[in-house]
N, C-alpha and C positions, 0 to 999 in steps of 0.2 A: 448595470447594477453590480455592486461588489458581492462576491460570493462569501459564504460563511467561512470557508477555508482562508480566504484573503483577510477577512476581518480578524480571525484568530491570529494570523501571522502578524498583522499590524499591531494588534493588542500586545502580543509577546514582544515584538521589536521595540515598541515604545515603553514597555514596562508599565502599561496603563492599567492600574488597579483602581480606577475611579469607581464610585458607587453612586447609584441613584435609585430612589424608591419609585421613580416615575417611568424610567425607560431602561432598556438593556444597556449595561455598561461593561467596561473592561473586566472588572472583578467577576461579573456574572459569566462572561465567556471563559475566563481562566478556570473558575470553579467548575463549570460544566465540563470542560475538557478533562479536568482532573478526575471526574467521575465516570469517564467513558472507558470503553474497551482499551486495556493497557497497550496492546500492540498497535491498534489503530491510532491512539493518541500519540504514541511515539513516532509513528509514521508522519502524522500531521506536523509534529514539532521538527522532524527532519526536513520535510518538504517546505515548511514555512520559514524556518530559521536556520536550516543547515546545522542543527544542534548535534554535535558529535556525541554527547552523552545520550541523547535520544536514539541515535543510530546504534550505540552499544546496547541500549535497552531493547530496541527492536530486534537486533541480532540475537540476544539472549532469549527473547520470547519466541522467535521463530525457531531457534534450535530446540527449545522445549517442545514446540508443536511437532517437530520432525524427528525427535530423538528415537522413535521406534521404527522409522522408515529409512534412516541413513546410518551407515556405520559410524560409530563414535569418532574414529580418527579422521573421517572425512567431513563430519557434520559442521565444524566451524567454517571451513572453506566453502562448503556447499551453501550454507545459510547466507554467508556474506555475498556469494555470487548471485544468489536469487535476489537478495536485497538490492544489490547494485543494478541488476537488470530491471527490477520493478521500479526503482527510483530513477532510472536512466532518463536523462534529459535528452530530448530530441529523438527518442526511440518509440514514438507512437506507432502503432500498427498501421502500415500503409493501406491495408485492406479496409479497416473500419475507422481509421483516423482517430483511434483512441476511444471510440464510443462503446467498445466492448461487444457490440452487436452488429449483425448484418441483416439485410432484408432479402428474403428469398424472392424468386420471380413471382410467386403468388402472394407477396405482401406480408409474409409471416416474419416476425423478428426472432432471430436465433443467435446463440453465441457465435461470435466470429470464429471461423475454422482456422484462420491464420494464427491468431493469438490465444485461442481457446477461451475467449471471453474476459481477458484481463486488460485489454486495451494497449498493451505494449508488446513488442517483439523482443525476445531474448537474443542472446548471442548465437552464433552458428554452433552446430554440434562439435565441430573441430575446435573452435575457440574454447568452448566449455571443457572439453576433454583436456586441452592443454592447461587451462587454469586450474582444473581440479586435480591434475596429475593422475589420471586414471586411464585404464585401457578402454578400448572400444567396447569390450564385453562388459566391463563394470559400468560404463556409461549407459549402455543399453538398458540396464536394470534401473537406471535413475530417471529415464525420460518421463515416465508418468509422475514421478515425485516432483520434478520441475513444475509440471502443470499444477499439481496439487499445492505446491508451495506458493506459486503465483496467485492461485485462487484464495489461499489462506490470507495473503496480504491484501488482496482486493476486497475480500469479505470484511476484514478488520477495518479497512478504510471506509467501506460503505456503512458499517455499524456505527462508526464515529459520526458520520454525517447524520444518520437517523437519530442517534442518541443526543447529539448536540441540538438538533432541531427540536426534539421533544422537550429537552430540559430548558431550552430558551423560549419555548412557546411559539416556535416557528413551524411553518409547513415544510415538509422535507423537500430540500432542493440539493441535488448532488453537486459537488464541486466546491 
């Protein structure tokens, strides 16, 4: 079965603005996406269409969300690095397989300790330090902010899934 994310991507790719009073159509999907969380909607457009304008919008919105946590001179590089990690193709967490959760021996579902519940694994600390052009000491102050930034993106993505499902009269299905 095709996911809602794939349907949106196909709708955008085809420029399908068809309408129907009897069933969900392309115009319904595009209109619903336009009314969703702005950061999450930008992420969906990046993931579905590799939309450079949407990447710039996601970058701007993430910088706004992090502006009080990261020094202003570092903020643009930091936000882009987080976006690149979060959007990374083939970087699903090896521990949870991208599911964001792990199961404890007693059967309880918890956030994956490897990826901190975001489903993807970021770059190594050394690679991040090099890309950000910061010292180890400066980087140490940012490690928690990396987790928070990834969680901001994952939460925005989850909100879009829920909002679209609601607006289109569907049951919530992630993906």
